[in-house]
Chimera marker file (.cmm) of the C-alpha trace (Angstrom):
<marker_set name="trace">
<marker id="1" x="0.000" y="0.000" z="0.000" r="1" g="1" b="0" radius="0.5"/>
<marker id="2" x="1.226" y="3.480" z="-0.845" r="1" g="1" b="0" radius="0.5"/>
<marker id="3" x="2.216" y="5.753" z="2.031" r="1" g="1" b="0" radius="0.5"/>
<marker id="4" x="0.532" y="8.667" z="0.238" r="1" g="1" b="0" radius="0.5"/>
<marker id="5" x="-2.649" y="8.702" z="-1.810" r="1" g="1" b="0" radius="0.5"/>
<marker id="6" x="-1.361" y="11.515" z="-3.997" r="1" g="1" b="0" radius="0.5"/>
<marker id="7" x="1.994" y="13.195" z="-4.474" r="1" g="1" b="0" radius="0.5"/>
<marker id="8" x="1.934" y="16.702" z="-5.940" r="1" g="1" b="0" radius="0.5"/>
<marker id="9" x="5.286" y="17.641" z="-7.419" r="1" g="1" b="0" radius="0.5"/>
<marker id="10" x="5.577" y="21.365" z="-8.042" r="1" g="1" b="0" radius="0.5"/>
<marker id="11" x="3.783" y="23.589" z="-5.540" r="1" g="1" b="0" radius="0.5"/>
<marker id="12" x="3.267" y="26.787" z="-7.486" r="1" g="1" b="0" radius="0.5"/>
<marker id="13" x="-0.222" y="28.288" z="-7.787" r="1" g="1" b="0" radius="0.5"/>
<marker id="14" x="-1.645" y="25.208" z="-9.510" r="1" g="1" b="0" radius="0.5"/>
<marker id="15" x="0.074" y="22.534" z="-7.410" r="1" g="1" b="0" radius="0.5"/>
<marker id="16" x="-0.413" y="24.232" z="-4.046" r="1" g="1" b="0" radius="0.5"/>
<marker id="17" x="-4.129" y="24.858" z="-4.682" r="1" g="1" b="0" radius="0.5"/>
<marker id="18" x="-4.533" y="21.219" z="-5.690" r="1" g="1" b="0" radius="0.5"/>
<marker id="19" x="-2.551" y="19.849" z="-2.737" r="1" g="1" b="0" radius="0.5"/>
<marker id="20" x="-4.383" y="22.065" z="-0.228" r="1" g="1" b="0" radius="0.5"/>
<marker id="21" x="-7.828" y="21.044" z="-1.489" r="1" g="1" b="0" radius="0.5"/>
<marker id="22" x="-6.907" y="17.362" z="-1.460" r="1" g="1" b="0" radius="0.5"/>
<marker id="23" x="-5.467" y="17.638" z="2.052" r="1" g="1" b="0" radius="0.5"/>
<marker id="24" x="-8.604" y="19.459" z="3.254" r="1" g="1" b="0" radius="0.5"/>
<marker id="25" x="-10.672" y="16.581" z="1.899" r="1" g="1" b="0" radius="0.5"/>
<marker id="26" x="-8.827" y="13.896" z="3.823" r="1" g="1" b="0" radius="0.5"/>
<marker id="27" x="-6.329" y="12.659" z="1.249" r="1" g="1" b="0" radius="0.5"/>
<marker id="28" x="-2.817" y="11.638" z="2.331" r="1" g="1" b="0" radius="0.5"/>
<marker id="29" x="-0.869" y="14.171" z="0.276" r="1" g="1" b="0" radius="0.5"/>
<marker id="30" x="2.851" y="14.532" z="-0.231" r="1" g="1" b="0" radius="0.5"/>
<marker id="31" x="3.742" y="18.001" z="-1.502" r="1" g="1" b="0" radius="0.5"/>
<marker id="32" x="7.138" y="18.374" z="-3.163" r="1" g="1" b="0" radius="0.5"/>
<marker id="33" x="8.907" y="21.476" z="-4.405" r="1" g="1" b="0" radius="0.5"/>
<marker id="34" x="12.486" y="22.533" z="-4.986" r="1" g="1" b="0" radius="0.5"/>
<marker id="35" x="11.872" y="25.952" z="-3.393" r="1" g="1" b="0" radius="0.5"/>
<marker id="36" x="12.369" y="25.924" z="0.379" r="1" g="1" b="0" radius="0.5"/>
<marker id="37" x="10.333" y="29.142" z="0.782" r="1" g="1" b="0" radius="0.5"/>
<marker id="38" x="7.313" y="27.604" z="-0.976" r="1" g="1" b="0" radius="0.5"/>
<marker id="39" x="7.459" y="24.492" z="1.201" r="1" g="1" b="0" radius="0.5"/>
<marker id="40" x="7.893" y="26.557" z="4.369" r="1" g="1" b="0" radius="0.5"/>
<marker id="41" x="4.760" y="28.584" z="3.553" r="1" g="1" b="0" radius="0.5"/>
<marker id="42" x="2.659" y="25.419" z="3.248" r="1" g="1" b="0" radius="0.5"/>
<marker id="43" x="3.865" y="23.582" z="6.357" r="1" g="1" b="0" radius="0.5"/>
<marker id="44" x="0.845" y="24.581" z="8.463" r="1" g="1" b="0" radius="0.5"/>
<marker id="45" x="-1.635" y="23.261" z="5.897" r="1" g="1" b="0" radius="0.5"/>
<marker id="46" x="-0.047" y="20.161" z="4.360" r="1" g="1" b="0" radius="0.5"/>
<marker id="47" x="1.208" y="17.456" z="6.716" r="1" g="1" b="0" radius="0.5"/>
<marker id="48" x="3.762" y="15.812" z="4.430" r="1" g="1" b="0" radius="0.5"/>
<marker id="49" x="6.142" y="18.089" z="2.531" r="1" g="1" b="0" radius="0.5"/>
<marker id="50" x="9.578" y="17.686" z="1.022" r="1" g="1" b="0" radius="0.5"/>
<marker id="51" x="12.125" y="20.009" z="-0.502" r="1" g="1" b="0" radius="0.5"/>
<marker id="52" x="13.448" y="18.053" z="-3.463" r="1" g="1" b="0" radius="0.5"/>
<marker id="53" x="14.117" y="18.143" z="-7.156" r="1" g="1" b="0" radius="0.5"/>
<marker id="54" x="12.063" y="15.100" z="-8.096" r="1" g="1" b="0" radius="0.5"/>
<marker id="55" x="13.605" y="14.381" z="-11.477" r="1" g="1" b="0" radius="0.5"/>
<marker id="56" x="15.187" y="10.969" z="-10.955" r="1" g="1" b="0" radius="0.5"/>
<marker id="57" x="14.266" y="7.517" z="-9.717" r="1" g="1" b="0" radius="0.5"/>
<marker id="58" x="16.438" y="7.622" z="-6.617" r="1" g="1" b="0" radius="0.5"/>
<marker id="59" x="14.900" y="10.860" z="-5.336" r="1" g="1" b="0" radius="0.5"/>
<marker id="60" x="11.403" y="9.519" z="-6.009" r="1" g="1" b="0" radius="0.5"/>
<marker id="61" x="12.245" y="6.322" z="-4.101" r="1" g="1" b="0" radius="0.5"/>
<marker id="62" x="13.535" y="8.375" z="-1.176" r="1" g="1" b="0" radius="0.5"/>
<marker id="63" x="10.234" y="10.286" z="-1.215" r="1" g="1" b="0" radius="0.5"/>
<marker id="64" x="8.508" y="6.893" z="-0.881" r="1" g="1" b="0" radius="0.5"/>
<marker id="65" x="6.574" y="7.212" z="-4.110" r="1" g="1" b="0" radius="0.5"/>
<marker id="66" x="5.375" y="3.752" z="-5.113" r="1" g="1" b="0" radius="0.5"/>
<marker id="67" x="3.634" y="2.365" z="-8.212" r="1" g="1" b="0" radius="0.5"/>
<marker id="68" x="0.323" y="2.801" z="-6.322" r="1" g="1" b="0" radius="0.5"/>
<marker id="69" x="0.795" y="6.519" z="-5.638" r="1" g="1" b="0" radius="0.5"/>
<marker id="70" x="-1.138" y="8.883" z="-7.904" r="1" g="1" b="0" radius="0.5"/>
<marker id="71" x="1.359" y="11.560" z="-8.896" r="1" g="1" b="0" radius="0.5"/>
<marker id="72" x="0.419" y="15.005" z="-10.201" r="1" g="1" b="0" radius="0.5"/>
<marker id="73" x="3.144" y="17.019" z="-11.907" r="1" g="1" b="0" radius="0.5"/>
<marker id="74" x="2.350" y="20.693" z="-11.446" r="1" g="1" b="0" radius="0.5"/>
<marker id="75" x="5.722" y="21.864" z="-12.685" r="1" g="1" b="0" radius="0.5"/>
<marker id="76" x="6.077" y="24.741" z="-15.140" r="1" g="1" b="0" radius="0.5"/>
<marker id="77" x="9.606" y="23.818" z="-16.217" r="1" g="1" b="0" radius="0.5"/>
<marker id="78" x="9.148" y="21.565" z="-19.257" r="1" g="1" b="0" radius="0.5"/>
<marker id="79" x="12.464" y="19.737" z="-18.912" r="1" g="1" b="0" radius="0.5"/>
<marker id="80" x="11.877" y="19.036" z="-15.205" r="1" g="1" b="0" radius="0.5"/>
<marker id="81" x="8.353" y="17.829" z="-15.932" r="1" g="1" b="0" radius="0.5"/>
<marker id="82" x="9.518" y="15.440" z="-18.655" r="1" g="1" b="0" radius="0.5"/>
<marker id="83" x="12.401" y="14.136" z="-16.550" r="1" g="1" b="0" radius="0.5"/>
<marker id="84" x="10.052" y="13.498" z="-13.617" r="1" g="1" b="0" radius="0.5"/>
<marker id="85" x="7.517" y="11.766" z="-15.875" r="1" g="1" b="0" radius="0.5"/>
<marker id="86" x="10.268" y="9.543" z="-17.279" r="1" g="1" b="0" radius="0.5"/>
<marker id="87" x="11.564" y="8.640" z="-13.801" r="1" g="1" b="0" radius="0.5"/>
<marker id="88" x="8.029" y="7.889" z="-12.595" r="1" g="1" b="0" radius="0.5"/>
<marker id="89" x="7.528" y="5.602" z="-15.582" r="1" g="1" b="0" radius="0.5"/>
<marker id="90" x="10.780" y="3.802" z="-14.791" r="1" g="1" b="0" radius="0.5"/>
<marker id="91" x="9.554" y="3.316" z="-11.208" r="1" g="1" b="0" radius="0.5"/>
<marker id="92" x="6.372" y="1.740" z="-12.529" r="1" g="1" b="0" radius="0.5"/>
<marker id="93" x="4.022" y="4.454" z="-11.243" r="1" g="1" b="0" radius="0.5"/>
<marker id="94" x="0.744" y="3.623" z="-12.944" r="1" g="1" b="0" radius="0.5"/>
<marker id="95" x="-1.193" y="6.863" z="-12.566" r="1" g="1" b="0" radius="0.5"/>
<marker id="96" x="0.554" y="10.125" z="-13.456" r="1" g="1" b="0" radius="0.5"/>
<marker id="97" x="-1.335" y="13.331" z="-14.134" r="1" g="1" b="0" radius="0.5"/>
<marker id="98" x="0.417" y="16.455" z="-15.351" r="1" g="1" b="0" radius="0.5"/>
<marker id="99" x="-0.021" y="20.095" z="-16.230" r="1" g="1" b="0" radius="0.5"/>
<marker id="100" x="1.229" y="21.153" z="-19.651" r="1" g="1" b="0" radius="0.5"/>
<marker id="101" x="1.986" y="24.747" z="-20.551" r="1" g="1" b="0" radius="0.5"/>
<marker id="102" x="2.068" y="24.293" z="-24.326" r="1" g="1" b="0" radius="0.5"/>
<marker id="103" x="0.953" y="21.946" z="-27.080" r="1" g="1" b="0" radius="0.5"/>
<marker id="104" x="4.492" y="20.562" z="-27.455" r="1" g="1" b="0" radius="0.5"/>
<marker id="105" x="4.692" y="19.929" z="-23.709" r="1" g="1" b="0" radius="0.5"/>
<marker id="106" x="1.325" y="18.152" z="-23.922" r="1" g="1" b="0" radius="0.5"/>
<marker id="107" x="2.499" y="15.961" z="-26.800" r="1" g="1" b="0" radius="0.5"/>
<marker id="108" x="5.758" y="15.016" z="-25.052" r="1" g="1" b="0" radius="0.5"/>
<marker id="109" x="3.904" y="14.058" z="-21.856" r="1" g="1" b="0" radius="0.5"/>
<marker id="110" x="1.440" y="12.045" z="-23.926" r="1" g="1" b="0" radius="0.5"/>
<marker id="111" x="4.283" y="10.143" z="-25.603" r="1" g="1" b="0" radius="0.5"/>
<marker id="112" x="5.654" y="9.303" z="-22.160" r="1" g="1" b="0" radius="0.5"/>
<marker id="113" x="2.336" y="7.684" z="-21.257" r="1" g="1" b="0" radius="0.5"/>
<marker id="114" x="1.081" y="10.263" z="-18.752" r="1" g="1" b="0" radius="0.5"/>
<marker id="115" x="-2.450" y="9.239" z="-17.754" r="1" g="1" b="0" radius="0.5"/>
<marker id="116" x="-4.155" y="12.665" z="-17.707" r="1" g="1" b="0" radius="0.5"/>
<marker id="117" x="-2.787" y="15.910" z="-19.079" r="1" g="1" b="0" radius="0.5"/>
<marker id="118" x="-4.383" y="19.261" z="-18.346" r="1" g="1" b="0" radius="0.5"/>
<marker id="119" x="-3.695" y="22.604" z="-19.990" r="1" g="1" b="0" radius="0.5"/>
<marker id="120" x="-5.237" y="24.984" z="-17.427" r="1" g="1" b="0" radius="0.5"/>
<marker id="121" x="-5.162" y="28.193" z="-19.465" r="1" g="1" b="0" radius="0.5"/>
<marker id="122" x="-6.514" y="26.479" z="-22.579" r="1" g="1" b="0" radius="0.5"/>
<marker id="123" x="-9.257" y="24.725" z="-20.616" r="1" g="1" b="0" radius="0.5"/>
<marker id="124" x="-10.174" y="27.919" z="-18.742" r="1" g="1" b="0" radius="0.5"/>
<marker id="125" x="-10.435" y="29.761" z="-22.069" r="1" g="1" b="0" radius="0.5"/>
<marker id="126" x="-12.776" y="27.112" z="-23.471" r="1" g="1" b="0" radius="0.5"/>
<marker id="127" x="-14.868" y="27.193" z="-20.308" r="1" g="1" b="0" radius="0.5"/>
<marker id="128" x="-15.160" y="30.976" z="-20.415" r="1" g="1" b="0" radius="0.5"/>
<marker id="129" x="-16.096" y="30.889" z="-24.113" r="1" g="1" b="0" radius="0.5"/>
<marker id="130" x="-18.857" y="28.381" z="-23.363" r="1" g="1" b="0" radius="0.5"/>
<marker id="131" x="-20.143" y="30.576" z="-20.565" r="1" g="1" b="0" radius="0.5"/>
<marker id="132" x="-20.141" y="33.680" z="-22.791" r="1" g="1" b="0" radius="0.5"/>
<marker id="133" x="-21.951" y="31.816" z="-25.583" r="1" g="1" b="0" radius="0.5"/>
<marker id="134" x="-24.752" y="30.911" z="-23.164" r="1" g="1" b="0" radius="0.5"/>
<marker id="135" x="-25.468" y="34.569" z="-22.257" r="1" g="1" b="0" radius="0.5"/>
<link id1="1" id2="2" r="1" g="1" b="0" radius="0.2"/>
<link id1="2" id2="3" r="1" g="1" b="0" radius="0.2"/>
<link id1="3" id2="4" r="1" g="1" b="0" radius="0.2"/>
<link id1="4" id2="5" r="1" g="1" b="0" radius="0.2"/>
<link id1="5" id2="6" r="1" g="1" b="0" radius="0.2"/>
<link id1="6" id2="7" r="1" g="1" b="0" radius="0.2"/>
<link id1="7" id2="8" r="1" g="1" b="0" radius="0.2"/>
<link id1="8" id2="9" r="1" g="1" b="0" radius="0.2"/>
<link id1="9" id2="10" r="1" g="1" b="0" radius="0.2"/>
<link id1="10" id2="11" r="1" g="1" b="0" radius="0.2"/>
<link id1="11" id2="12" r="1" g="1" b="0" radius="0.2"/>
<link id1="12" id2="13" r="1" g="1" b="0" radius="0.2"/>
<link id1="13" id2="14" r="1" g="1" b="0" radius="0.2"/>
<link id1="14" id2="15" r="1" g="1" b="0" radius="0.2"/>
<link id1="15" id2="16" r="1" g="1" b="0" radius="0.2"/>
<link id1="16" id2="17" r="1" g="1" b="0" radius="0.2"/>
<link id1="17" id2="18" r="1" g="1" b="0" radius="0.2"/>
<link id1="18" id2="19" r="1" g="1" b="0" radius="0.2"/>
<link id1="19" id2="20" r="1" g="1" b="0" radius="0.2"/>
<link id1="20" id2="21" r="1" g="1" b="0" radius="0.2"/>
<link id1="21" id2="22" r="1" g="1" b="0" radius="0.2"/>
<link id1="22" id2="23" r="1" g="1" b="0" radius="0.2"/>
<link id1="23" id2="24" r="1" g="1" b="0" radius="0.2"/>
<link id1="24" id2="25" r="1" g="1" b="0" radius="0.2"/>
<link id1="25" id2="26" r="1" g="1" b="0" radius="0.2"/>
<link id1="26" id2="27" r="1" g="1" b="0" radius="0.2"/>
<link id1="27" id2="28" r="1" g="1" b="0" radius="0.2"/>
<link id1="28" id2="29" r="1" g="1" b="0" radius="0.2"/>
<link id1="29" id2="30" r="1" g="1" b="0" radius="0.2"/>
<link id1="30" id2="31" r="1" g="1" b="0" radius="0.2"/>
<link id1="31" id2="32" r="1" g="1" b="0" radius="0.2"/>
<link id1="32" id2="33" r="1" g="1" b="0" radius="0.2"/>
<link id1="33" id2="34" r="1" g="1" b="0" radius="0.2"/>
<link id1="34" id2="35" r="1" g="1" b="0" radius="0.2"/>
<link id1="35" id2="36" r="1" g="1" b="0" radius="0.2"/>
<link id1="36" id2="37" r="1" g="1" b="0" radius="0.2"/>
<link id1="37" id2="38" r="1" g="1" b="0" radius="0.2"/>
<link id1="38" id2="39" r="1" g="1" b="0" radius="0.2"/>
<link id1="39" id2="40" r="1" g="1" b="0" radius="0.2"/>
<link id1="40" id2="41" r="1" g="1" b="0" radius="0.2"/>
<link id1="41" id2="42" r="1" g="1" b="0" radius="0.2"/>
<link id1="42" id2="43" r="1" g="1" b="0" radius="0.2"/>
<link id1="43" id2="44" r="1" g="1" b="0" radius="0.2"/>
<link id1="44" id2="45" r="1" g="1" b="0" radius="0.2"/>
<link id1="45" id2="46" r="1" g="1" b="0" radius="0.2"/>
<link id1="46" id2="47" r="1" g="1" b="0" radius="0.2"/>
<link id1="47" id2="48" r="1" g="1" b="0" radius="0.2"/>
<link id1="48" id2="49" r="1" g="1" b="0" radius="0.2"/>
<link id1="49" id2="50" r="1" g="1" b="0" radius="0.2"/>
<link id1="50" id2="51" r="1" g="1" b="0" radius="0.2"/>
<link id1="51" id2="52" r="1" g="1" b="0" radius="0.2"/>
<link id1="52" id2="53" r="1" g="1" b="0" radius="0.2"/>
<link id1="53" id2="54" r="1" g="1" b="0" radius="0.2"/>
<link id1="54" id2="55" r="1" g="1" b="0" radius="0.2"/>
<link id1="55" id2="56" r="1" g="1" b="0" radius="0.2"/>
<link id1="56" id2="57" r="1" g="1" b="0" radius="0.2"/>
<link id1="57" id2="58" r="1" g="1" b="0" radius="0.2"/>
<link id1="58" id2="59" r="1" g="1" b="0" radius="0.2"/>
<link id1="59" id2="60" r="1" g="1" b="0" radius="0.2"/>
<link id1="60" id2="61" r="1" g="1" b="0" radius="0.2"/>
<link id1="61" id2="62" r="1" g="1" b="0" radius="0.2"/>
<link id1="62" id2="63" r="1" g="1" b="0" radius="0.2"/>
<link id1="63" id2="64" r="1" g="1" b="0" radius="0.2"/>
<link id1="64" id2="65" r="1" g="1" b="0" radius="0.2"/>
<link id1="65" id2="66" r="1" g="1" b="0" radius="0.2"/>
<link id1="66" id2="67" r="1" g="1" b="0" radius="0.2"/>
<link id1="67" id2="68" r="1" g="1" b="0" radius="0.2"/>
<link id1="68" id2="69" r="1" g="1" b="0" radius="0.2"/>
<link id1="69" id2="70" r="1" g="1" b="0" radius="0.2"/>
<link id1="70" id2="71" r="1" g="1" b="0" radius="0.2"/>
<link id1="71" id2="72" r="1" g="1" b="0" radius="0.2"/>
<link id1="72" id2="73" r="1" g="1" b="0" radius="0.2"/>
<link id1="73" id2="74" r="1" g="1" b="0" radius="0.2"/>
<link id1="74" id2="75" r="1" g="1" b="0" radius="0.2"/>
<link id1="75" id2="76" r="1" g="1" b="0" radius="0.2"/>
<link id1="76" id2="77" r="1" g="1" b="0" radius="0.2"/>
<link id1="77" id2="78" r="1" g="1" b="0" radius="0.2"/>
<link id1="78" id2="79" r="1" g="1" b="0" radius="0.2"/>
<link id1="79" id2="80" r="1" g="1" b="0" radius="0.2"/>
<link id1="80" id2="81" r="1" g="1" b="0" radius="0.2"/>
<link id1="81" id2="82" r="1" g="1" b="0" radius="0.2"/>
<link id1="82" id2="83" r="1" g="1" b="0" radius="0.2"/>
<link id1="83" id2="84" r="1" g="1" b="0" radius="0.2"/>
<link id1="84" id2="85" r="1" g="1" b="0" radius="0.2"/>
<link id1="85" id2="86" r="1" g="1" b="0" radius="0.2"/>
<link id1="86" id2="87" r="1" g="1" b="0" radius="0.2"/>
<link id1="87" id2="88" r="1" g="1" b="0" radius="0.2"/>
<link id1="88" id2="89" r="1" g="1" b="0" radius="0.2"/>
<link id1="89" id2="90" r="1" g="1" b="0" radius="0.2"/>
<link id1="90" id2="91" r="1" g="1" b="0" radius="0.2"/>
<link id1="91" id2="92" r="1" g="1" b="0" radius="0.2"/>
<link id1="92" id2="93" r="1" g="1" b="0" radius="0.2"/>
<link id1="93" id2="94" r="1" g="1" b="0" radius="0.2"/>
<link id1="94" id2="95" r="1" g="1" b="0" radius="0.2"/>
<link id1="95" id2="96" r="1" g="1" b="0" radius="0.2"/>
<link id1="96" id2="97" r="1" g="1" b="0" radius="0.2"/>
<link id1="97" id2="98" r="1" g="1" b="0" radius="0.2"/>
<link id1="98" id2="99" r="1" g="1" b="0" radius="0.2"/>
<link id1="99" id2="100" r="1" g="1" b="0" radius="0.2"/>
<link id1="100" id2="101" r="1" g="1" b="0" radius="0.2"/>
<link id1="101" id2="102" r="1" g="1" b="0" radius="0.2"/>
<link id1="102" id2="103" r="1" g="1" b="0" radius="0.2"/>
<link id1="103" id2="104" r="1" g="1" b="0" radius="0.2"/>
<link id1="104" id2="105" r="1" g="1" b="0" radius="0.2"/>
<link id1="105" id2="106" r="1" g="1" b="0" radius="0.2"/>
<link id1="106" id2="107" r="1" g="1" b="0" radius="0.2"/>
<link id1="107" id2="108" r="1" g="1" b="0" radius="0.2"/>
<link id1="108" id2="109" r="1" g="1" b="0" radius="0.2"/>
<link id1="109" id2="110" r="1" g="1" b="0" radius="0.2"/>
<link id1="110" id2="111" r="1" g="1" b="0" radius="0.2"/>
<link id1="111" id2="112" r="1" g="1" b="0" radius="0.2"/>
<link id1="112" id2="113" r="1" g="1" b="0" radius="0.2"/>
<link id1="113" id2="114" r="1" g="1" b="0" radius="0.2"/>
<link id1="114" id2="115" r="1" g="1" b="0" radius="0.2"/>
<link id1="115" id2="116" r="1" g="1" b="0" radius="0.2"/>
<link id1="116" id2="117" r="1" g="1" b="0" radius="0.2"/>
<link id1="117" id2="118" r="1" g="1" b="0" radius="0.2"/>
<link id1="118" id2="119" r="1" g="1" b="0" radius="0.2"/>
<link id1="119" id2="120" r="1" g="1" b="0" radius="0.2"/>
<link id1="120" id2="121" r="1" g="1" b="0" radius="0.2"/>
<link id1="121" id2="122" r="1" g="1" b="0" radius="0.2"/>
<link id1="122" id2="123" r="1" g="1" b="0" radius="0.2"/>
<link id1="123" id2="124" r="1" g="1" b="0" radius="0.2"/>
<link id1="124" id2="125" r="1" g="1" b="0" radius="0.2"/>
<link id1="125" id2="126" r="1" g="1" b="0" radius="0.2"/>
<link id1="126" id2="127" r="1" g="1" b="0" radius="0.2"/>
<link id1="127" id2="128" r="1" g="1" b="0" radius="0.2"/>
<link id1="128" id2="129" r="1" g="1" b="0" radius="0.2"/>
<link id1="129" id2="130" r="1" g="1" b="0" radius="0.2"/>
<link id1="130" id2="131" r="1" g="1" b="0" radius="0.2"/>
<link id1="131" id2="132" r="1" g="1" b="0" radius="0.2"/>
<link id1="132" id2="133" r="1" g="1" b="0" radius="0.2"/>
<link id1="133" id2="134" r="1" g="1" b="0" radius="0.2"/>
<link id1="134" id2="135" r="1" g="1" b="0" radius="0.2"/>
</marker_set>
């Protein structure tokens, strides 16, 4: 059994909002970011946090991410995101979700077998268009 239900790697605006909501709803969340300041600011709200650059198998093992852990990549750095997705695949993690900032990023994550890929700005634009068309 996985130690965490969900690991959120990258705790910027997207990742921190996601991790906080999941934590508030009773999920066992591991929040990971390379920025010590970001992690420090979340320590009162998320029980399990780590300062790490989660780009390789060994770091992910040390974070106790298992094949049963759902991992969400909230990273904005494309190279870091792709490296993390590759390492997670090598670890056998079955369920990886990721944020993509561009079409090329989306396509690269898709080729790596990422389970669910979201493009927040694109999806928000489509949602707003739908709302405006219903006025």
